[in-house]
C-alpha positions as CSV (number, residue, x, y, z in Angstrom):
1,M,46.6,78.8,98.9
2,M,48.8,75.9,100.1
3,F,51.2,78.5,101.4
4,V,48.4,80.2,103.4
5,F,47.3,76.8,104.7
6,F,50.8,75.9,105.9
7,L,51.4,79.4,107.4
8,G,48.2,79.0,109.4
9,W,49.2,75.5,110.5
10,Y,52.6,76.7,111.6
11,Q,51.2,79.7,113.5
12,Q,48.5,77.6,115.1
13,L,51.1,75.2,116.3
14,R,53.2,78.0,117.8
15,A,50.2,79.4,119.6
16,N,49.2,76.0,121.0
17,L,52.8,75.4,122.2
18,M,52.8,78.8,123.9
19,L,49.6,77.9,125.7
20,A,51.0,74.5,126.7
21,N,54.2,76.0,128.1
22,L,52.5,78.8,130.2
23,R,52.7,76.7,133.4
24,K,56.2,75.3,132.8
25,N,59.7,76.5,133.5
26,R,62.6,76.3,131.0
27,S,63.2,72.7,132.0
28,G,59.7,71.7,131.1
29,D,58.6,71.1,134.7
30,V,55.1,72.3,135.7
31,I,55.6,75.0,138.2
32,T,52.0,76.3,138.7
33,E,48.5,75.1,138.3
34,K,47.2,78.7,138.0
35,H,45.7,80.1,134.8
36,L,48.1,82.6,133.3
37,M,47.7,85.2,130.7
38,P,49.4,84.4,127.4
39,Q,51.6,87.0,125.9
40,G,53.8,87.4,122.9
41,G,53.4,86.3,119.3
42,F,49.9,86.8,118.0
43,F,48.6,86.8,121.6
44,D,49.5,90.5,121.5
45,F,46.7,91.0,119.0
46,V,44.0,88.4,119.8
47,S,43.0,86.3,122.7
48,S,42.8,83.1,120.6
49,P,45.3,83.2,117.8
50,H,45.2,79.4,117.5
51,M,41.5,79.7,116.6
52,F,42.2,82.6,114.2
53,F,44.7,80.4,112.4
54,E,42.3,77.5,112.3
55,V,39.8,79.7,110.5
56,L,42.6,80.8,108.1
57,M,43.4,77.1,107.4
58,Y,39.8,76.2,106.7
59,T,39.4,79.3,104.5
60,A,42.4,78.2,102.5
61,L,41.0,74.7,102.2
62,T,37.6,76.1,101.1
63,V,39.4,77.9,98.2
64,I,41.3,74.8,97.4
65,L,38.2,72.7,97.4
66,I,36.1,75.2,95.5
67,G,33.1,73.4,93.9
68,N,32.8,70.9,96.6
69,T,29.2,71.6,97.8
70,S,29.5,69.5,101.0
71,W,32.6,71.2,102.2
72,I,30.9,74.6,102.7
73,W,28.9,73.1,105.6
74,V,32.2,72.0,107.3
75,F,33.6,75.4,106.7
76,L,30.6,77.2,108.2
77,W,30.6,74.9,111.3
78,V,34.3,75.5,111.9
79,I,33.9,79.3,111.5
80,G,30.9,79.5,113.8
81,N,32.5,77.2,116.4
82,Q,35.8,79.0,116.5
83,I,34.3,82.5,116.6
84,E,32.0,81.6,119.5
85,T,34.7,79.8,121.5
86,A,37.1,82.6,120.9
87,W,34.5,85.2,122.1
88,L,33.8,83.2,125.3
89,T,37.5,82.8,125.9
90,H,38.1,86.5,125.4
91,K,35.3,87.3,127.9
92,W,36.8,85.0,130.4
93,Y,40.2,86.6,130.1
94,L,38.7,90.1,130.6
95,E,36.9,88.9,133.7
96,T,39.8,87.0,135.1
97,F,42.8,89.3,134.5
98,K,42.2,92.9,135.6
99,N,45.3,94.0,133.6
100,Y,44.2,92.3,130.4
101,P,45.2,94.4,127.3
102,K,42.2,96.5,126.2
103,N,43.3,96.6,122.6
104,R,43.4,92.8,122.3
105,R,40.5,91.4,120.3
106,A,38.8,88.0,120.6
107,I,39.8,86.3,117.3
108,I,40.2,88.8,114.4
109,P,42.9,91.5,114.9
110,Q,41.4,95.1,115.1
111,I,37.9,93.8,114.4
112,L,36.4,91.1,116.7
């Protein structure tokens, strides 16, 4: 499960870096203030891969912390929060970008 956690952590970092660099050129200078559509990596499958990998990380932690009765509330909060935020983000992308890929899901590839 530690492998799953660190895989999720690494992929979440990559997705966040891709988002952070959308408005920058190769030198790191901000070249636009416009919202741009992320592409590549797991953005080809879901609108919010960083949120998907957050859910994956918390799922791994839940398995690691099995038996901790308080942790389940943290897990449920994170799952609900990430799914709702990803869904709202997906709706915004669909409304904002007319050429947004129709096969891209909100948070879970091929499902939601």
